[in-house]
DRENTITI-121722 format. One record per residue (C-alpha): residue number from 1; residue in one letter; chain; x, y, z. Coordinates in steps of 0.5 Angstrom, whole numbers, plus 500, padded with zeros to 3 digits. Last residue first. Example, Ala and Ser with C-alpha at 12.3 -4.5 7.8 and 13.67 -1.06 7.14 Angstrom:
kolro	nulo	marke	X	Y	Z
2	s	A	527	498	514
1	a	A	525	491	516
END
This chain:
kolro	nulo	marke	X	Y	Z
437	l	A	672	615	215
436	h	A	671	620	209
435	i	A	665	616	205
434	p	A	661	613	210
433	a	A	658	606	208
432	k	A	652	603	206
431	f	A	646	601	211
430	l	A	648	605	217
429	g	A	654	608	216
428	l	A	651	613	211
427	s	A	647	616	216
426	a	A	653	618	220
425	e	A	656	621	214
424	k	A	650	625	213
423	i	A	650	627	220
422	a	A	657	629	220
421	e	A	656	633	214
420	s	A	653	638	219
419	l	A	659	641	221
418	t	A	660	644	214
417	p	A	665	644	208
416	h	A	661	643	204
415	a	A	653	643	204
414	f	A	649	638	205
413	c	A	646	634	199
412	t	A	640	629	202
411	d	A	641	622	200
410	a	A	644	619	207
409	l	A	638	622	210
408	q	A	633	619	205
407	d	A	637	613	206
406	a	A	636	613	214
405	t	A	629	614	213
404	a	A	625	620	215
403	k	A	619	619	220
402	l	A	618	627	218
401	q	A	618	629	226
400	v	A	624	624	227
399	a	A	628	628	220
398	l	A	626	635	222
397	a	A	629	633	230
396	a	A	636	631	226
395	q	A	636	637	222
394	a	A	634	641	229
393	i	A	640	638	232
392	l	A	645	641	228
391	e	A	644	647	232
390	s	A	645	645	239
389	a	A	650	641	237
388	n	A	654	647	235
387	p	A	661	644	236
386	g	A	661	637	239
385	l	A	657	631	242
384	i	A	651	629	238
383	h	A	645	624	239
382	v	A	640	622	233
381	g	A	634	617	235
380	l	A	630	612	231
379	i	A	631	614	224
378	r	A	627	609	220
377	r	A	630	604	216
376	s	A	624	600	216
375	k	A	627	594	217
374	e	A	633	595	221
373	e	A	630	601	226
372	a	A	635	607	226
371	l	A	640	610	231
370	i	A	644	615	229
369	k	A	651	617	233
368	v	A	654	624	231
367	f	A	661	625	234
366	g	A	666	629	239
365	e	A	672	633	240
364	t	A	674	636	233
363	d	A	674	644	234
362	d	A	680	646	230
361	i	A	676	651	226
360	c	A	678	648	219
359	r	A	678	641	223
358	a	A	671	641	225
357	r	A	669	644	218
356	s	A	673	637	214
355	n	A	669	632	219
354	a	A	674	626	220
353	k	A	675	629	227
352	f	A	668	630	228
351	p	A	667	623	229
350	f	A	661	619	225
349	v	A	658	613	229
348	s	A	652	609	226
347	s	A	647	604	230
346	k	A	643	599	227
345	y	A	636	597	230
344	s	A	632	591	232
343	l	A	627	594	237
342	k	A	626	591	244
341	r	A	623	596	247
340	v	A	628	596	252
339	k	A	634	596	247
338	v	A	631	602	243
337	e	A	631	606	250
336	e	A	638	604	252
335	e	A	640	606	245
334	t	A	637	613	246
333	l	A	630	615	243
332	g	A	629	621	239
331	v	A	633	627	239
330	s	A	639	629	242
329	a	A	644	635	243
328	v	A	651	636	247
327	e	A	655	642	246
326	p	A	663	642	246
325	d	A	663	646	251
324	t	A	657	645	255
323	y	A	650	648	253
322	a	A	647	641	254
321	v	A	641	640	249
320	n	A	634	636	249
319	p	A	631	635	242
318	i	A	623	635	241
317	a	A	622	630	235
316	m	A	619	624	240
315	y	A	615	628	244
314	n	A	611	630	237
313	v	A	606	635	239
312	i	A	599	634	235
311	p	A	594	640	233
310	s	A	587	638	232
309	h	A	584	646	231
308	g	A	577	648	235
307	a	A	580	654	238
306	i	A	581	651	245
305	l	A	585	646	241
304	e	A	589	651	238
303	a	A	591	655	244
302	v	A	593	648	248
301	a	A	597	646	242
300	i	A	601	653	242
299	g	A	602	652	249
298	e	A	605	645	248
297	e	A	610	647	243
296	s	A	612	653	248
295	a	A	613	648	254
294	k	A	617	643	250
293	h	A	621	649	248
292	a	A	623	651	255
291	l	A	624	644	257
290	m	A	623	640	263
289	p	A	622	633	260
288	g	A	616	630	262
287	d	A	610	630	267
286	v	A	606	636	268
285	l	A	607	643	271
284	d	A	614	644	267
283	g	A	610	645	261
282	i	A	603	645	260
281	a	A	596	644	264
280	f	A	589	645	262
279	i	A	582	648	265
278	n	A	576	647	261
277	p	A	576	640	262
276	i	A	576	640	269
275	s	A	580	633	271
274	t	A	585	637	267
273	q	A	586	637	260
272	f	A	592	637	256
271	s	A	589	634	250
270	n	A	592	627	252
269	n	A	589	627	259
268	i	A	592	631	264
267	q	A	595	630	272
266	v	A	598	636	275
265	f	A	605	634	277
264	g	A	606	635	285
263	k	A	611	629	285
262	s	A	606	624	288
261	d	A	601	626	283
260	k	A	597	631	282
259	e	A	589	631	281
258	i	A	584	638	280
257	g	A	579	636	285
256	l	A	577	644	285
255	d	A	579	645	292
254	q	A	586	641	291
253	l	A	588	646	285
252	g	A	588	652	289
251	l	A	594	655	286
250	h	A	598	655	293
249	d	A	602	649	291
248	s	A	603	647	283
247	y	A	610	649	282
246	p	A	613	643	279
245	r	A	620	641	282
244	r	A	626	642	279
243	g	A	632	637	279
242	v	A	639	636	284
241	a	A	642	642	282
240	v	A	645	644	289
239	l	A	651	649	288
238	v	A	655	649	294
237	a	A	660	655	295
236	d	A	667	656	298
235	g	A	668	649	298
234	d	A	669	643	303
233	f	A	668	635	301
232	t	A	668	630	307
231	v	A	668	622	306
230	e	A	664	617	308
229	g	A	665	610	306
228	s	A	669	606	300
227	l	A	663	607	294
226	g	A	661	614	297
225	q	A	657	617	302
224	v	A	658	624	303
223	t	A	659	629	309
222	l	A	659	636	305
221	t	A	662	642	308
220	t	A	659	649	305
219	g	A	655	651	312
218	k	A	655	644	315
217	a	A	652	639	311
216	k	A	649	632	311
215	l	A	648	625	307
214	v	A	650	627	300
213	k	A	650	621	296
212	h	A	656	618	292
211	s	A	655	614	286
210	l	A	659	619	282
209	h	A	664	623	284
208	f	A	666	628	278
207	v	A	672	633	278
206	m	A	673	638	273
205	g	A	679	640	269
204	q	A	678	640	262
203	n	A	680	633	261
202	t	A	674	631	266
201	l	A	669	636	262
200	v	A	671	632	256
199	k	A	671	625	259
198	q	A	664	627	262
197	l	A	661	629	256
196	g	A	663	622	252
195	k	A	661	618	258
194	s	A	654	622	257
193	l	A	654	622	250
192	d	A	655	614	250
191	m	A	650	613	255
190	d	A	644	616	251
189	f	A	642	623	254
188	a	A	637	623	260
187	p	A	643	621	265
186	c	A	647	628	265
185	i	A	652	624	269
184	r	A	653	617	270
183	d	A	653	612	276
182	l	A	647	616	280
181	f	A	648	620	286
180	e	A	653	626	283
179	i	A	658	630	287
178	f	A	661	635	282
177	v	A	668	638	284
176	v	A	669	645	280
175	e	A	675	649	282
174	s	A	673	656	280
173	g	A	677	660	275
172	l	A	672	663	271
171	r	A	672	658	266
170	k	A	671	653	271
169	y	A	665	657	274
168	v	A	661	657	267
167	s	A	662	650	266
166	g	A	659	648	273
165	l	A	653	652	271
164	e	A	653	648	265
163	v	A	654	641	268
162	g	A	649	642	274
161	i	A	643	645	270
160	v	A	644	639	265
159	g	A	645	633	271
158	a	A	651	633	275
157	g	A	648	634	282
156	v	A	651	637	288
155	v	A	656	642	285
154	l	A	662	644	290
153	l	A	665	650	287
152	k	A	672	652	290
151	k	A	675	659	289
150	p	A	668	662	288
149	v	A	667	667	283
148	s	A	664	674	286
147	k	A	658	677	286
146	l	A	653	671	285
145	a	A	647	672	281
144	l	A	647	666	276
143	a	A	649	661	281
142	g	A	643	664	286
141	t	A	638	662	281
140	s	A	641	655	279
139	s	A	640	654	287
138	l	A	646	656	291
137	i	A	648	655	298
136	q	A	654	660	299
135	t	A	650	667	297
134	e	A	643	664	295
133	d	A	641	662	302
132	f	A	638	656	300
131	p	A	637	650	304
130	l	A	642	644	305
129	f	A	640	639	310
128	p	A	632	639	307
127	l	A	635	639	300
126	e	A	632	644	296
125	v	A	629	642	289
124	p	A	629	648	284
123	a	A	622	651	282
122	s	A	617	649	276
121	g	A	613	652	271
120	t	A	606	656	272
119	a	A	603	654	266
118	l	A	596	653	267
117	i	A	591	654	262
116	i	A	584	657	263
115	n	A	578	657	259
114	k	A	572	661	259
113	a	A	575	666	263
112	e	A	573	670	269
111	v	A	578	675	273
110	t	A	576	677	280
109	k	A	581	682	284
108	g	A	582	680	291
107	g	A	589	679	289
106	v	A	588	675	283
105	d	A	582	671	284
104	i	A	581	666	279
103	t	A	574	664	276
102	n	A	572	659	270
101	p	A	572	653	273
100	g	A	572	655	280
99	k	A	576	660	286
98	l	A	583	658	282
97	l	A	588	663	286
96	a	A	593	667	281
95	t	A	598	672	284
94	g	A	599	678	281
93	q	A	600	682	275
92	i	A	595	682	270
91	w	A	597	683	263
90	d	A	592	684	258
89	i	A	593	681	250
88	k	A	592	686	245
87	n	A	597	682	240
86	k	A	602	688	240
85	k	A	601	689	247
84	l	A	603	682	249
83	l	A	609	682	244
82	f	A	612	688	247
81	q	A	611	685	254
80	v	A	615	679	251
79	g	A	621	684	248
78	s	A	621	688	255
77	t	A	623	681	258
76	f	A	628	679	252
75	g	A	631	686	253
74	s	A	632	686	261
73	v	A	635	679	260
72	v	A	640	681	255
71	e	A	642	687	260
70	t	A	642	683	266
69	k	A	647	679	262
68	r	A	651	684	260
67	n	A	652	687	267
66	m	A	654	680	270
65	m	A	659	679	264
64	k	A	662	686	266
63	p	A	662	684	273
62	f	A	666	677	271
61	d	A	671	680	267
60	s	A	674	673	265
59	s	A	672	673	257
58	v	A	672	669	251
57	s	A	669	663	254
56	s	A	666	666	260
55	d	A	662	670	255
54	h	A	658	665	252
53	l	A	656	660	258
52	l	A	654	667	262
51	v	A	650	669	256
50	k	A	647	662	256
49	s	A	646	662	263
48	p	A	642	668	263
47	i	A	637	666	257
46	c	A	635	659	260
45	g	A	634	660	267
44	v	A	634	666	271
43	n	A	630	671	268
42	l	A	628	669	261
41	c	A	627	661	262
40	t	A	624	662	270
39	g	A	618	666	267
38	g	A	618	671	261
37	l	A	615	677	264
36	t	A	617	681	269
35	k	A	614	684	276
34	s	A	613	676	278
33	k	A	606	674	279
32	e	A	604	673	272
31	i	A	597	673	270
30	v	A	596	673	262
29	a	A	590	675	259
28	t	A	586	673	252
27	k	A	580	675	247
26	l	A	581	669	242
25	g	A	582	671	235
24	l	A	587	665	233
23	q	A	592	670	234
22	a	A	590	671	241
21	a	A	591	664	242
20	r	A	597	664	239
19	i	A	600	669	243
18	a	A	597	667	250
17	a	A	600	660	249
16	v	A	607	663	247
15	y	A	606	667	254
14	g	A	605	661	258
13	g	A	609	656	255
12	p	A	616	660	255
11	g	A	614	663	262
10	a	A	608	668	263
9	g	A	604	664	268
8	i	A	597	663	269
7	v	A	594	663	262
6	v	A	586	666	261
5	v	A	583	664	255
4	d	A	576	666	252
3	y	A	576	672	257
2	i	A	570	674	261
1	m	A	569	682	262
END
């Protein structure tokens, strides 16, 4: 059998691409090396971490939390398997190796395809002097599978993964200390969000050492270069969260002449095509934010391209979220990016302490910040630190997607009392004036 589409990798990019391809009438198969579907996100990433983030805010029963995490993950992976079966997608379990533009070897079995979508995702970056043993030196995967709560957790890297997992273990009673090479946490966010989040997490008892570089390690003892010289940190466990690398090795790309950059990202054109036109790449395998929802959007787009449609992925409208407490969410341009582009803009900030719903639920930490182009009044970016930011950002993403203006957002009627009214008030503050501030 020759498939119309074969997807290598069954994470949020891969399985979604396969489902969309099947919906469009293309005979489709998925190749996945793991024994479960869903990739990093469902198995050892987004889903289990969010279970622990939720449960750690309401419980301290660590074994019970871990058991529920396993149950939730199992439910999701089984659900993906059901969706593949429902859409008549073949699941081929094994490791894929490209042998030609239309040929894939899976454990000695040959699979043929008219089109191939590479969706193999990414893996945690390992520091040479801190190799993962997943008991004391942890990747994010190991941090989600600990048997007990460490008394003191050192976190190398204060990006989104680091602060989320650090938040979990802080709630469970760990002393959490961050060591970050940069001079700010969560650098992908607007500077005001980064500063605001660090202030909140510091008030919760987490400790941040910024502009510090880990030089070497002996067990869980780290020697770090700080602003005032070398200093030593001791912990019971070390979480290394310095980023992720694309899983682009061992696929046979080099033999086919498919190009990668120096970081291992597969090179593609604006249609997600590699140097071989019928082989596409999406998600963490290509340059850009490593986000599950980005991978899914790209997967849908590629499936539609193969089927002859003309989809567009608007990267400006893809939100980014940190599931801390309070949450952080952002879409569009940061203020730093607006300045780099030399755009004339207006900025407005509305605090949740002036929002009626936030005061009703006694959760008033944070703010909504909106940026708009001065002449056109088009919304350029929305940045939220506060309760339910991950849900609120969808409204902002829609505004960015539709190229809405500040006036259109300000003139929209928001239900009262809701947290989302903070978005309306911030938009009013751009060219008019907020009512409740």
